[in-house]
VOKEKE-560495 format. One line per field, with one value per residue: residue in three letters; x negated, y negated, z negated of N, C-alpha, C in turn. Coordinates in nm, 2 decimals. Example, Ala and Ser with C-alpha at 12.3 -4.5 7.8 and 13.67 -1.06 7.14 Angstrom:
2
pado: c(ALA_SER)
n_xx: c(-1.32_-1.28)
n_yy: c(0.57_0.22)
n_zz: c(-0.78_-0.71)
ca_xx: c(-1.23_-1.37)
ca_yy: c(0.45_0.11)
ca_zz: c(-0.78_-0.71)
c_xx: c(-1.32_-1.29)
c_yy: c(0.33_0.00)
c_zz: c(-0.78_-0.79)
***
This chain:
229
pado: c(MET_PRO_SER_SER_GLU_GLN_GLN_LYS_GLN_PHE_ILE_GLU_THR_VAL_ALA_PRO_LEU_ILE_GLN_ALA_GLU_SER_LYS_ALA_ARG_GLY_TYR_LYS_VAL_CYS_SER_PRO_VAL_ILE_ALA_GLN_SER_CYS_VAL_GLU_SER_ALA_TYR_GLY_THR_SER_LYS_LEU_ALA_SER_VAL_TRP_ASN_ASN_LEU_PHE_GLY_MET_LYS_CYS_GLY_SER_SER_TRP_LYS_GLY_LYS_SER_VAL_ASN_LEU_ALA_THR_LYS_GLU_GLU_TYR_ASN_SER_GLN_LEU_VAL_ASN_ILE_ARG_ASP_ASN_PHE_ARG_VAL_TYR_ASP_SER_LEU_GLU_GLU_GLY_VAL_LYS_GLY_TYR_TYR_ASP_PHE_ILE_SER_THR_LYS_ARG_TYR_SER_ASN_LEU_LYS_ASP_ALA_SER_THR_ALA_GLU_GLU_TYR_LEU_LYS_LEU_ILE_LYS_GLN_ASP_GLY_TYR_ALA_THR_SER_SER_SER_TYR_VAL_ASN_THR_CYS_MET_ASN_MET_VAL_ASN_LYS_HIS_ASN_LEU_THR_SER_TYR_ASP_VAL_ASP_VAL_GLY_LYS_PRO_ILE_THR_PRO_GLU_LEU_ILE_GLU_ARG_VAL_ILE_SER_GLY_ASP_TYR_GLY_ASN_GLY_LYS_ALA_ARG_GLU_ASN_ALA_LEU_THR_SER_GLU_GLY_TYR_THR_TYR_SER_GLU_VAL_ARG_LYS_LYS_ILE_ASN_GLU_LEU_ASP_LYS_VAL_ALA_LYS_GLU_ILE_THR_ALA_THR_VAL_LYS_THR_LYS_ALA_GLY_ASP_TYR_TRP_LYS_SER_VAL_ILE_LYS_LEU_MET_ASN_LEU)
n_xx: c(1.41_1.23_1.15_0.84_0.82_0.98_0.85_0.60_0.68_0.78_0.53_0.41_0.54_0.55_0.28_0.12_0.25_0.20_-0.08_-0.16_-0.07_-0.20_-0.46_-0.44_-0.36_-0.61_-0.70_-0.88_-0.83_-0.56_-0.46_-0.37_-0.13_0.03_0.07_0.20_0.44_0.55_0.58_0.75_0.98_1.05_0.98_1.11_1.37_1.51_1.83_1.77_1.55_1.63_1.87_1.84_1.59_1.39_1.08_0.93_1.01_1.06_1.17_1.39_1.31_1.24_1.16_1.25_1.46_1.61_1.84_1.98_2.03_2.22_2.11_2.11_1.82_1.52_1.31_0.97_0.92_0.70_0.62_0.88_1.15_1.38_1.71_1.82_1.98_1.91_1.83_1.74_1.52_1.62_1.58_1.58_1.47_1.24_0.98_1.01_1.03_0.79_0.62_0.73_0.63_0.37_0.39_0.48_0.27_0.10_0.08_-0.11_-0.13_-0.19_-0.41_-0.67_-0.65_-0.74_-1.01_-1.05_-1.21_-1.13_-0.89_-0.82_-0.93_-0.77_-0.53_-0.53_-0.60_-0.35_-0.18_-0.27_-0.20_0.07_0.25_0.38_0.57_0.52_0.34_0.20_0.15_-0.10_-0.21_-0.01_0.03_-0.24_-0.26_-0.09_-0.23_-0.44_-0.30_-0.21_-0.40_-0.47_-0.65_-0.75_-0.65_-0.76_-0.94_-1.08_-0.81_-0.83_-0.79_-0.45_-0.26_-0.14_0.12_0.04_-0.22_-0.25_-0.14_-0.37_-0.58_-0.49_-0.47_-0.73_-0.91_-1.08_-1.26_-1.38_-1.43_-1.72_-1.80_-1.55_-1.45_-1.67_-1.63_-1.37_-1.42_-1.60_-1.46_-1.30_-1.09_-0.97_-1.07_-0.98_-0.73_-0.62_-0.65_-0.47_-0.22_-0.19_-0.20_0.05_0.21_0.17_0.28_0.55_0.59_0.55_0.78_0.99_0.94_1.06_1.29_1.28_1.18_0.95_0.73_0.39_0.28_0.50_0.64_0.47_0.51_0.76_0.76_0.61_0.79_1.00_0.87_0.88_0.65)
n_yy: c(-7.98_-7.70_-7.64_-7.64_-7.39_-7.24_-7.22_-7.12_-6.87_-6.77_-6.75_-6.57_-6.35_-6.30_-6.32_-6.06_-5.87_-5.98_-5.98_-5.72_-5.62_-5.75_-5.68_-5.40_-5.43_-5.52_-5.78_-6.07_-6.28_-6.38_-6.61_-6.83_-6.70_-6.68_-6.94_-7.03_-6.88_-7.02_-7.28_-7.24_-7.10_-7.28_-7.21_-6.97_-7.05_-7.13_-7.06_-6.88_-6.71_-6.65_-6.51_-6.35_-6.24_-6.33_-6.48_-6.65_-6.80_-6.68_-6.63_-6.43_-6.36_-6.21_-5.93_-5.83_-5.60_-5.56_-5.66_-5.98_-6.35_-6.63_-6.96_-7.31_-7.53_-7.72_-7.84_-7.97_-8.16_-8.34_-8.52_-8.57_-8.48_-8.22_-8.12_-7.78_-7.47_-7.15_-6.78_-6.58_-6.35_-6.08_-5.92_-5.65_-5.65_-5.83_-5.71_-5.58_-5.80_-5.93_-5.71_-5.74_-6.00_-5.94_-5.75_-5.91_-6.09_-5.91_-5.88_-5.94_-6.20_-6.31_-6.19_-6.29_-6.38_-6.18_-6.24_-6.47_-6.62_-6.80_-6.98_-7.25_-7.19_-6.98_-7.10_-7.31_-7.14_-7.01_-7.21_-7.30_-7.06_-7.12_-7.06_-7.24_-7.55_-7.80_-8.08_-8.13_-7.90_-7.74_-7.91_-7.92_-7.68_-7.62_-7.81_-7.68_-7.43_-7.54_-7.67_-7.46_-7.32_-7.09_-6.95_-6.78_-6.55_-6.43_-6.18_-5.86_-5.63_-5.39_-5.04_-4.92_-4.98_-4.78_-4.62_-4.40_-4.44_-4.65_-4.56_-4.36_-4.56_-4.70_-4.49_-4.44_-4.31_-4.42_-4.55_-4.82_-5.20_-5.31_-5.07_-4.97_-5.14_-5.10_-4.83_-4.82_-5.01_-4.87_-4.66_-4.79_-4.96_-5.29_-5.48_-5.70_-5.71_-5.48_-5.52_-5.75_-5.62_-5.45_-5.65_-5.78_-5.55_-5.54_-5.76_-5.72_-5.50_-5.62_-5.79_-5.60_-5.44_-5.47_-5.34_-5.10_-4.80_-4.56_-4.26_-4.35_-4.26_-4.20_-4.44_-4.62_-4.51_-4.57_-4.83_-4.89_-4.78_-4.96_-5.18_-5.14_-5.01)
n_zz: c(-0.99_-1.12_-1.47_-1.66_-1.81_-1.64_-1.42_-1.48_-1.56_-1.32_-1.18_-1.32_-1.28_-1.00_-0.92_-0.99_-0.82_-0.57_-0.57_-0.60_-0.35_-0.19_-0.22_-0.16_0.12_0.21_0.21_0.11_-0.05_-0.27_-0.40_-0.23_-0.12_-0.33_-0.40_-0.17_-0.20_-0.42_-0.32_-0.09_-0.21_-0.40_-0.68_-0.68_-0.71_-0.49_-0.27_-0.09_-0.18_-0.45_-0.44_-0.19_-0.19_-0.04_-0.06_0.09_0.31_0.54_0.88_1.10_1.37_1.69_1.63_1.42_1.24_1.02_0.74_0.77_0.70_0.78_0.75_0.65_0.73_0.73_0.97_1.08_1.36_1.59_1.38_1.28_1.06_1.13_1.10_1.10_1.16_1.11_1.12_0.85_0.69_0.49_0.17_-0.05_-0.31_-0.51_-0.49_-0.24_-0.09_-0.12_-0.01_0.25_0.34_0.38_0.59_0.77_0.83_0.94_1.22_1.53_1.58_1.31_1.25_1.18_0.91_0.74_0.74_0.57_0.29_0.10_-0.07_0.06_0.31_0.39_0.42_0.60_0.83_0.85_0.88_1.12_1.28_1.32_1.12_0.96_0.99_0.89_0.84_0.62_0.51_0.42_0.21_0.04_-0.03_-0.15_-0.36_-0.53_-0.58_-0.72_-0.94_-1.08_-1.12_-0.97_-0.84_-1.03_-0.98_-0.78_-0.80_-0.84_-0.91_-1.00_-1.13_-1.14_-1.45_-1.66_-1.85_-2.00_-1.99_-2.17_-2.42_-2.46_-2.50_-2.72_-2.90_-2.96_-2.78_-2.61_-2.78_-2.95_-2.93_-2.77_-2.66_-2.59_-2.38_-2.19_-2.14_-2.02_-1.80_-1.65_-1.55_-1.36_-1.44_-1.52_-1.77_-1.90_-1.83_-1.93_-2.20_-2.22_-2.18_-2.40_-2.61_-2.54_-2.59_-2.88_-2.97_-2.90_-3.08_-3.34_-3.34_-3.34_-3.55_-3.81_-3.78_-3.64_-3.75_-3.75_-3.69_-3.63_-3.39_-3.24_-3.24_-3.10_-2.83_-2.82_-2.80_-2.56_-2.38_-2.39_-2.30_-2.04_-1.89)
ca_xx: c(1.29_1.21_1.07_0.73_0.82_1.03_0.72_0.51_0.76_0.78_0.40_0.36_0.63_0.52_0.14_0.08_0.30_0.10_-0.22_-0.17_-0.02_-0.31_-0.57_-0.39_-0.37_-0.75_-0.72_-1.00_-0.76_-0.43_-0.39_-0.29_0.00_0.10_0.08_0.31_0.58_0.59_0.60_0.87_1.09_1.08_0.93_1.20_1.51_1.61_1.89_1.70_1.46_1.72_1.99_1.80_1.44_1.28_1.01_0.84_1.09_1.04_1.29_1.40_1.24_1.30_1.12_1.32_1.57_1.68_1.95_1.95_2.14_2.20_2.11_2.07_1.68_1.45_1.16_0.89_0.87_0.67_0.64_1.01_1.20_1.49_1.79_1.85_2.02_1.84_1.84_1.61_1.50_1.68_1.53_1.66_1.41_1.11_0.89_1.01_1.02_0.64_0.57_0.78_0.55_0.25_0.43_0.51_0.15_0.02_0.06_-0.23_-0.14_-0.23_-0.51_-0.78_-0.64_-0.83_-1.16_-1.04_-1.25_-1.10_-0.77_-0.80_-0.95_-0.65_-0.41_-0.57_-0.58_-0.20_-0.10_-0.32_-0.13_0.19_0.35_0.47_0.56_0.50_0.20_0.12_0.15_-0.22_-0.24_0.10_-0.02_-0.36_-0.22_-0.02_-0.33_-0.49_-0.24_-0.17_-0.54_-0.42_-0.78_-0.80_-0.60_-0.86_-1.04_-1.03_-0.72_-0.87_-0.69_-0.32_-0.27_-0.03_0.17_-0.07_-0.38_-0.22_-0.15_-0.50_-0.67_-0.43_-0.52_-0.88_-1.00_-1.20_-1.35_-1.37_-1.52_-1.78_-1.79_-1.43_-1.46_-1.76_-1.58_-1.27_-1.47_-1.66_-1.34_-1.24_-0.99_-1.01_-1.06_-0.89_-0.58_-0.57_-0.63_-0.36_-0.12_-0.20_-0.15_0.19_0.27_0.14_0.38_0.69_0.58_0.58_0.91_1.07_0.90_1.15_1.42_1.22_1.08_0.93_0.60_0.32_0.26_0.63_0.65_0.40_0.58_0.91_0.75_0.59_0.91_1.08_0.82_0.89_0.53)
ca_yy: c(-7.91_-7.61_-7.66_-7.60_-7.27_-7.16_-7.22_-7.03_-6.73_-6.72_-6.70_-6.45_-6.24_-6.26_-6.31_-5.93_-5.80_-6.03_-5.94_-5.56_-5.59_-5.82_-5.58_-5.29_-5.46_-5.55_-5.92_-6.12_-6.37_-6.38_-6.73_-6.91_-6.64_-6.70_-7.09_-7.02_-6.84_-7.12_-7.39_-7.19_-7.08_-7.36_-7.14_-6.86_-7.12_-7.14_-6.95_-6.76_-6.64_-6.60_-6.40_-6.24_-6.20_-6.39_-6.59_-6.71_-6.86_-6.58_-6.61_-6.30_-6.36_-6.09_-5.80_-5.81_-5.50_-5.56_-5.75_-6.13_-6.44_-6.77_-7.07_-7.43_-7.55_-7.82_-7.82_-8.08_-8.17_-8.46_-8.59_-8.61_-8.37_-8.20_-8.03_-7.66_-7.36_-7.03_-6.66_-6.55_-6.20_-6.04_-5.81_-5.59_-5.67_-5.90_-5.62_-5.55_-5.93_-5.93_-5.64_-5.81_-6.10_-5.88_-5.70_-6.04_-6.13_-5.78_-5.89_-5.98_-6.35_-6.36_-6.11_-6.38_-6.41_-6.11_-6.31_-6.60_-6.59_-6.89_-7.03_-7.35_-7.14_-6.90_-7.19_-7.36_-7.06_-6.96_-7.31_-7.31_-6.98_-7.14_-7.01_-7.34_-7.66_-7.92_-8.14_-8.14_-7.76_-7.70_-7.98_-7.89_-7.53_-7.63_-7.87_-7.57_-7.36_-7.63_-7.71_-7.35_-7.23_-6.96_-6.88_-6.67_-6.41_-6.39_-6.10_-5.73_-5.60_-5.27_-4.94_-4.95_-4.97_-4.68_-4.60_-4.29_-4.53_-4.75_-4.45_-4.32_-4.66_-4.70_-4.37_-4.44_-4.22_-4.51_-4.61_-4.98_-5.31_-5.31_-4.95_-4.94_-5.22_-5.02_-4.70_-4.88_-5.08_-4.76_-4.59_-4.86_-5.06_-5.45_-5.46_-5.82_-5.67_-5.38_-5.60_-5.83_-5.55_-5.42_-5.77_-5.77_-5.45_-5.57_-5.87_-5.65_-5.42_-5.70_-5.84_-5.50_-5.36_-5.46_-5.27_-4.97_-4.71_-4.42_-4.25_-4.44_-4.23_-4.22_-4.58_-4.67_-4.45_-4.62_-4.97_-4.87_-4.77_-5.09_-5.27_-5.06_-4.99)
ca_zz: c(-1.02_-1.23_-1.57_-1.66_-1.83_-1.52_-1.32_-1.55_-1.56_-1.18_-1.14_-1.39_-1.23_-0.88_-0.89_-1.00_-0.71_-0.45_-0.61_-0.56_-0.24_-0.12_-0.24_-0.08_0.26_0.27_0.21_0.03_-0.15_-0.28_-0.47_-0.13_-0.09_-0.45_-0.37_-0.07_-0.27_-0.53_-0.25_-0.01_-0.28_-0.52_-0.78_-0.70_-0.74_-0.37_-0.26_-0.01_-0.28_-0.57_-0.39_-0.08_-0.23_0.06_-0.11_0.19_0.40_0.68_0.95_1.16_1.48_1.78_1.61_1.28_1.26_0.89_0.71_0.78_0.66_0.84_0.65_0.70_0.68_0.79_1.03_1.12_1.49_1.62_1.26_1.24_1.00_1.19_1.04_1.20_1.12_1.15_1.05_0.77_0.67_0.38_0.12_-0.16_-0.43_-0.50_-0.43_-0.09_-0.03_-0.10_0.11_0.37_0.38_0.44_0.71_0.87_0.89_0.99_1.36_1.60_1.56_1.20_1.21_1.14_0.77_0.65_0.72_0.49_0.16_0.02_-0.06_0.16_0.45_0.43_0.42_0.72_0.94_0.85_0.94_1.26_1.35_1.34_1.02_0.91_1.11_0.81_0.87_0.49_0.43_0.37_0.12_-0.05_-0.12_-0.21_-0.47_-0.60_-0.62_-0.82_-1.04_-1.16_-1.13_-0.90_-0.79_-1.14_-0.93_-0.67_-0.85_-0.83_-0.99_-1.07_-1.12_-1.21_-1.59_-1.68_-2.00_-2.04_-2.03_-2.29_-2.52_-2.50_-2.54_-2.87_-2.98_-2.99_-2.70_-2.53_-2.88_-2.99_-2.91_-2.64_-2.62_-2.52_-2.27_-2.11_-2.08_-1.92_-1.68_-1.57_-1.48_-1.27_-1.50_-1.55_-1.91_-1.97_-1.80_-2.03_-2.35_-2.21_-2.18_-2.54_-2.69_-2.51_-2.68_-3.02_-2.98_-2.91_-3.20_-3.46_-3.33_-3.39_-3.67_-3.92_-3.75_-3.59_-3.85_-3.69_-3.71_-3.55_-3.25_-3.17_-3.25_-2.99_-2.71_-2.80_-2.76_-2.44_-2.31_-2.41_-2.22_-1.90_-1.84)
c_xx: c(1.27_1.13_0.94_0.73_0.90_0.92_0.63_0.57_0.77_0.64_0.37_0.44_0.61_0.39_0.08_0.13_0.22_-0.01_-0.25_-0.16_-0.12_-0.43_-0.53_-0.40_-0.51_-0.76_-0.81_-0.94_-0.63_-0.38_-0.32_-0.15_0.10_0.15_0.21_0.45_0.63_0.65_0.75_0.99_1.13_1.09_1.08_1.36_1.59_1.70_1.85_1.63_1.56_1.81_1.92_1.65_1.35_1.22_0.92_0.90_1.08_1.17_1.28_1.30_1.31_1.27_1.18_1.43_1.64_1.79_1.90_2.08_2.11_2.22_2.06_1.89_1.64_1.32_1.11_0.85_0.83_0.68_0.77_1.07_1.36_1.57_1.84_1.93_1.94_1.86_1.71_1.63_1.56_1.61_1.60_1.61_1.29_0.99_0.89_0.99_0.87_0.56_0.61_0.69_0.42_0.28_0.45_0.38_0.06_-0.01_-0.08_-0.24_-0.20_-0.35_-0.64_-0.77_-0.72_-0.97_-1.16_-1.10_-1.22_-0.95_-0.74_-0.84_-0.82_-0.54_-0.42_-0.54_-0.43_-0.12_-0.15_-0.24_0.00_0.30_0.44_0.46_0.51_0.35_0.12_0.10_0.03_-0.23_-0.13_0.07_-0.13_-0.32_-0.14_-0.13_-0.41_-0.44_-0.21_-0.31_-0.51_-0.53_-0.82_-0.74_-0.67_-0.98_-0.99_-0.92_-0.74_-0.76_-0.55_-0.32_-0.13_0.00_0.08_-0.21_-0.35_-0.22_-0.28_-0.59_-0.62_-0.48_-0.66_-0.96_-1.11_-1.29_-1.32_-1.46_-1.57_-1.79_-1.66_-1.43_-1.57_-1.69_-1.46_-1.31_-1.52_-1.57_-1.26_-1.14_-1.06_-0.97_-0.98_-0.76_-0.53_-0.55_-0.51_-0.24_-0.09_-0.14_0.00_0.27_0.28_0.25_0.50_0.69_0.61_0.70_1.01_1.05_0.98_1.28_1.38_1.13_1.08_0.77_0.51_0.30_0.39_0.68_0.59_0.48_0.71_0.88_0.71_0.70_1.00_1.01_0.81_0.76_0.55)
c_yy: c(-7.81_-7.66_-7.60_-7.43_-7.20_-7.12_-7.11_-6.88_-6.68_-6.67_-6.58_-6.31_-6.21_-6.24_-6.16_-5.84_-5.85_-6.00_-5.81_-5.55_-5.65_-5.72_-5.46_-5.30_-5.51_-5.71_-5.98_-6.22_-6.37_-6.52_-6.82_-6.84_-6.67_-6.85_-7.10_-6.99_-6.95_-7.24_-7.35_-7.15_-7.16_-7.29_-7.03_-6.92_-7.13_-7.04_-6.82_-6.66_-6.56_-6.50_-6.32_-6.21_-6.24_-6.50_-6.70_-6.78_-6.81_-6.57_-6.49_-6.29_-6.23_-5.95_-5.75_-5.70_-5.50_-5.64_-5.90_-6.21_-6.56_-6.88_-7.19_-7.46_-7.69_-7.79_-7.95_-8.08_-8.30_-8.57_-8.63_-8.46_-8.34_-8.08_-7.92_-7.56_-7.23_-6.89_-6.61_-6.39_-6.18_-5.92_-5.77_-5.62_-5.76_-5.82_-5.60_-5.70_-5.96_-5.86_-5.67_-5.92_-6.04_-5.81_-5.79_-6.08_-6.03_-5.78_-5.96_-6.14_-6.39_-6.26_-6.17_-6.40_-6.33_-6.15_-6.42_-6.54_-6.69_-6.93_-7.13_-7.28_-7.05_-6.98_-7.26_-7.27_-7.02_-7.08_-7.32_-7.20_-6.98_-7.09_-7.11_-7.47_-7.79_-7.96_-8.15_-8.01_-7.73_-7.77_-7.96_-7.75_-7.55_-7.70_-7.75_-7.46_-7.41_-7.65_-7.59_-7.26_-7.10_-6.88_-6.77_-6.54_-6.35_-6.30_-5.97_-5.69_-5.47_-5.17_-4.97_-4.90_-4.89_-4.67_-4.48_-4.35_-4.59_-4.65_-4.40_-4.44_-4.69_-4.61_-4.37_-4.36_-4.30_-4.58_-4.75_-5.07_-5.30_-5.17_-4.90_-5.01_-5.15_-4.91_-4.74_-4.91_-4.95_-4.68_-4.67_-4.96_-5.19_-5.46_-5.58_-5.77_-5.58_-5.42_-5.67_-5.75_-5.50_-5.52_-5.79_-5.67_-5.47_-5.66_-5.82_-5.58_-5.51_-5.77_-5.73_-5.42_-5.34_-5.38_-5.14_-4.90_-4.59_-4.38_-4.33_-4.41_-4.25_-4.37_-4.67_-4.63_-4.53_-4.77_-4.98_-4.86_-4.88_-5.19_-5.25_-5.06_-4.87)
c_zz: c(-1.13_-1.33_-1.57_-1.71_-1.72_-1.43_-1.36_-1.53_-1.41_-1.14_-1.20_-1.33_-1.08_-0.84_-0.90_-0.88_-0.59_-0.46_-0.56_-0.44_-0.14_-0.10_-0.14_0.07_0.31_0.29_0.11_-0.08_-0.14_-0.33_-0.36_-0.10_-0.21_-0.44_-0.27_-0.12_-0.36_-0.43_-0.16_-0.09_-0.39_-0.64_-0.81_-0.72_-0.62_-0.35_-0.18_-0.10_-0.39_-0.53_-0.30_-0.08_-0.12_0.00_-0.03_0.30_0.55_0.77_1.02_1.28_1.57_1.74_1.48_1.31_1.12_0.88_0.73_0.72_0.74_0.74_0.71_0.66_0.77_0.86_1.08_1.25_1.53_1.50_1.20_1.17_1.06_1.11_1.13_1.12_1.19_1.07_1.00_0.73_0.53_0.31_-0.01_-0.29_-0.40_-0.46_-0.28_-0.02_-0.02_0.01_0.24_0.44_0.45_0.56_0.80_0.93_0.94_1.15_1.39_1.57_1.46_1.17_1.14_0.99_0.68_0.66_0.63_0.33_0.06_0.03_0.05_0.30_0.50_0.47_0.57_0.83_0.95_0.90_1.09_1.34_1.38_1.23_0.99_1.00_1.01_0.83_0.73_0.43_0.38_0.23_0.01_-0.12_-0.17_-0.36_-0.57_-0.66_-0.75_-0.94_-1.14_-1.18_-1.07_-0.85_-0.88_-1.09_-0.83_-0.71_-0.83_-0.94_-1.06_-1.07_-1.19_-1.35_-1.62_-1.82_-2.06_-2.09_-2.17_-2.41_-2.57_-2.56_-2.71_-2.96_-3.02_-2.88_-2.62_-2.65_-2.90_-2.95_-2.75_-2.58_-2.52_-2.39_-2.15_-2.04_-2.00_-1.80_-1.60_-1.51_-1.38_-1.31_-1.53_-1.69_-1.97_-1.94_-1.90_-2.15_-2.36_-2.23_-2.34_-2.63_-2.66_-2.59_-2.84_-3.04_-3.00_-3.04_-3.32_-3.45_-3.38_-3.49_-3.79_-3.89_-3.69_-3.69_-3.81_-3.71_-3.61_-3.42_-3.18_-3.15_-3.11_-2.85_-2.71_-2.74_-2.61_-2.34_-2.29_-2.31_-2.07_-1.83_-1.74)
***
């Protein structure tokens, strides 16, 4: 079982990817999908996830034309767990794996998922649609949603936060305090996410300030580059 820190790091890594892709594809909630990734991949520690970037246990099926890997797995039939081997989809990155999930559910079979407005409704529908065989799948995923407060991700992600935006905010182009919050919000940014990113940069700045000595403007550009924004 992954440690609490490993669980936290996994969610912090995949949640923004799922959140952004969910919004781009027109879904109302992303928390159940984050929960699915935690359950299906054991917080990213399963071989299928850690080696082949398949976070959701997606099998190939007849339509898949990409790379695949054959692995042992378990399925529940008539309340009995059965050991089988099957072919699973392989992806080149986590980002591709997340996009692959949304490609997987983009068929008519799963079209009802776009109507779901709560995590529980989404999970009941996807179970009903045949995504998983486990009789406890909905409860298992809902426990994950509640354990990690994943519904906090079911909000508008706002416009992407770019390095240029961060530089402008730090330079004072948006003012300070409430005026800055109002200005950023009016342009479509999620203020809490902008503030979070700046706090992350500030933490990095304090850690390297003893060894990096440049002019303030160049300094922040260096930090932003280090943060891979």
